[in-house]
N, C-alpha and C positions, 0 to 999 in steps of 0.2 A: 183459330186463325192466326193469333199472335205467335203461337208456338211454331207453326209452319213457317211464318215469315222470319222469325228469329233463327230457325234452323237453316233456312236458305241463306240468310245473311252471314251467319257464322261459316257455313260451308263455302260460300264464295270468297270470303276473306282468307280462310285457310287454304283454299285451292290456289289462289293467286300467290300467296306466300310460299306454299310448297312448290309451285311451278317455278318461281324465281330461284329457290334453293336448289332444286333438281337441275335446273339449267346451268347452275354454277358447277355442280358436281359432274353431270353428264353433258358434255358440250354438244350442242346440236350440230349435225353435219348433213351435207347433201353431196352425194357422189354420183357422177354419171358413169355408168358401167356399160361398156359396149360388148355385146354378145359376139363371140368370134365366128360362130357358125352362120348366124342369120344377119349379122351386122345391124342389129337393132340396139337402140340406146334405151337404157332403163335408168331411172333415178332412184337411188337408195338413200333413205333417210332414217333417222332414229326418232322422229317426231312422235309416232304412236307410243313408243316405249316411254318417252318423257311424260306425255299426257296421262297415260294409264297409271304410271307410278305416282305421279303427283295427285291424281284423283283418288287412288287407293289410300295414300297417306292422309289426305285431307278428310276422306270419309271416316277413317279410323279416329283421327283426332277430334273431328266434329262429334262423333258418337260419344266419345269419352266426355267431352265438354258438355254435351247436351244432357247426358245422364247425371253428371256431377252437379251442374248448376241449375237445372230446371226440375 
């Protein structure tokens, strides 16, 4: 139980750190795009890309730290 709790703690710390770094590198944006044929408005963002990239990096670094120190 202690190992699972420490894994989640390390993962959350690395995730928020990676999220802050990735947001500095890849600036978040929100664009409203109007479709010319149907005149519908769509919102394009890069939020999923930022979240997935920071989660992948934090999972990788957490696994390295977990196997090295425990």
